[in-house]
Structures are given as C-alpha cells and as structure tokens.
C-alpha positions as CSV (number, residue, x, y, z in Angstrom):
1,M,72.8,1.0,37.0
2,K,74.2,-1.8,34.8
3,A,73.1,-2.0,31.1
4,K,69.6,-3.4,30.7
5,S,67.0,-3.8,28.0
6,F,63.7,-1.9,28.3
7,L,60.4,-1.7,26.5
8,V,59.1,1.8,26.5
9,D,55.3,2.1,27.0
10,T,53.3,4.2,24.6
11,H,52.7,7.2,26.8
12,I,56.4,7.3,27.7
13,I,57.3,7.4,24.0
14,L,54.9,10.3,23.5
15,W,56.3,12.2,26.4
16,A,59.9,11.6,25.3
17,S,59.1,12.8,21.7
18,H,57.4,16.1,22.4
19,Q,56.6,16.5,26.2
20,S,60.0,15.7,27.7
21,H,59.2,17.9,30.7
22,R,56.8,15.1,31.8
23,L,59.6,12.5,32.0
24,P,61.1,11.7,35.4
25,L,64.8,12.1,35.6
26,T,65.4,8.4,36.0
27,V,63.6,7.7,32.7
28,R,65.5,10.5,30.8
29,E,68.8,8.9,32.1
30,I,67.8,5.5,30.8
31,L,66.5,6.7,27.5
32,T,69.7,8.6,26.8
33,D,72.2,6.1,28.1
34,P,73.9,4.4,25.1
35,H,74.6,1.3,27.2
36,H,70.9,0.5,27.6
37,R,68.7,-1.0,24.9
38,C,65.4,0.8,24.6
39,Y,62.7,-0.9,22.5
40,V,59.5,0.5,21.1
41,S,56.9,-2.0,20.3
42,L,55.1,-1.9,17.0
43,V,52.0,-2.2,19.2
44,S,52.8,1.3,20.4
45,I,53.3,2.7,16.9
46,W,50.1,1.0,15.8
47,E,48.2,2.5,18.8
48,I,49.6,6.0,18.2
49,T,48.7,5.8,14.5
50,I,45.1,4.8,15.3
51,K,44.7,7.5,18.0
52,N,46.3,10.1,15.7
53,Q,43.9,9.2,12.8
54,A,40.9,9.4,15.2
55,G,42.0,12.9,16.3
56,K,42.7,11.8,19.9
57,I,46.4,12.8,19.8
58,E,48.5,14.7,17.3
59,V,51.8,13.4,16.0
60,P,53.7,14.0,12.8
61,K,53.0,11.5,10.0
62,N,56.6,10.4,10.1
63,F,56.4,9.7,13.8
64,S,57.8,6.1,13.5
65,R,60.8,7.5,11.6
66,I,61.4,10.1,14.3
67,I,61.3,7.3,16.9
68,E,64.0,5.4,14.9
69,S,66.1,8.5,14.6
70,I,66.2,8.9,18.4
71,G,67.8,5.5,18.6
72,Y,65.0,3.3,19.9
73,L,65.0,-0.3,18.6
74,S,61.9,-1.6,17.0
75,L,60.2,-4.7,18.5
76,P,57.9,-6.5,16.0
77,I,54.9,-8.5,17.0
78,T,55.5,-12.2,16.9
79,L,53.3,-15.3,17.2
80,D,55.1,-16.1,20.5
81,H,53.9,-12.7,21.8
82,I,50.3,-13.4,20.9
83,Q,50.4,-17.0,22.3
84,S,51.8,-15.7,25.6
85,L,48.6,-13.7,26.1
86,Y,47.1,-16.9,27.5
87,Q,49.6,-16.7,30.4
88,L,48.5,-13.3,31.5
89,P,45.8,-12.7,34.0
90,P,42.8,-10.6,32.8
91,I,44.0,-7.4,34.6
92,H,44.0,-5.0,31.6
93,K,41.2,-4.8,29.1
94,D,43.2,-2.6,26.6
95,P,44.5,-5.1,23.9
96,F,47.5,-2.8,23.1
97,D,48.6,-2.9,26.8
98,R,48.0,-6.6,27.1
99,L,50.2,-7.3,24.1
100,I,52.9,-5.0,25.4
101,A,52.9,-7.0,28.7
102,A,53.1,-10.2,26.7
103,Q,56.1,-8.9,24.8
104,C,57.9,-8.1,28.0
105,L,57.2,-11.6,29.3
106,V,58.5,-13.3,26.1
107,E,61.5,-11.0,25.5
108,N,62.4,-10.7,29.2
109,L,62.3,-6.9,29.0
110,T,61.7,-4.3,31.7
111,L,58.7,-2.2,31.0
112,I,58.9,1.6,31.6
113,T,55.4,2.7,32.4
114,T,53.2,4.7,34.8
115,D,50.1,2.6,33.9
116,K,48.9,1.1,37.3
117,N,47.3,-1.8,35.6
118,L,50.4,-2.8,33.7
119,L,52.4,-2.6,36.9
120,R,50.2,-5.4,38.2
121,Y,51.3,-7.9,35.6
122,P,53.9,-10.6,36.4
123,I,56.6,-8.8,34.4
124,K,59.6,-6.7,35.2
125,T,58.7,-3.0,35.4
126,L,60.3,0.2,36.2
127,K,57.9,2.6,37.7
128,P,59.4,6.1,37.2
129,N,59.6,8.3,40.2
130,H,58.4,11.8,39.6
C-alpha cells in the first residue's frame, strides 16, 4: 500500500490505545507504518473527554498526550470543516461523527472506521476487515 493520509475515528483510537486486540490487522499495519500520516481529530479528543467525564468510558486524564506520544498528528477544527457540514447529507445524527466526516471531505483524508453510518457518507473510507 502506498503512503496515505488517514483520519482515525474515535472508536479506533480507543481500541488502539488500550484494546489493541480489537483492531484488525490491516488497521494495525496502517497505524504503525511510518510512511502513513494518521490524524486524530480534536473532535474525537473532545468526544472522549465528554464521555469520560460522564462516566461512559474510562481513559487517563493525559489521554491526549498519550495519543500524541504514539505519533498521531492532531487535526484541529476549522471554519472550513464547519461550513462543509452543509454539503453532507443528513445520514448521521451524531454531531461528532458529522464533523469528522466533514473534516475528511475538506482535508481529503481516508477515514478508518467501522461505523456503518459514516461509511455511507461521500468520503473516502477504509472499512477494516476483521
């Protein structure tokens, strides 16, 4: 596979950080290949923080620093990302996921996800094989 740029969906980030056994081999290979650029959206960090504070998931307080130490690149939220939400069909009601799809659209990134609704958007996706 030639070098590509990927956006890693929130659940994939969580699996990679402390449930790596859930990651398909193809995803592990992508995430560890130094030739690929793997981005983590600040949308995901925001979602993880909110769910952690609500007691829905458990992650260390320094989770965002752990993500950086793994080598993921940080993708901020821009006005272009927000504006591109108007181009997306109303497939997903989750605002975090819609913004992640918008970021893929604007930044021309391939999304790594198993979310069936995100796979329906007009964006490049990599659906991991289990």
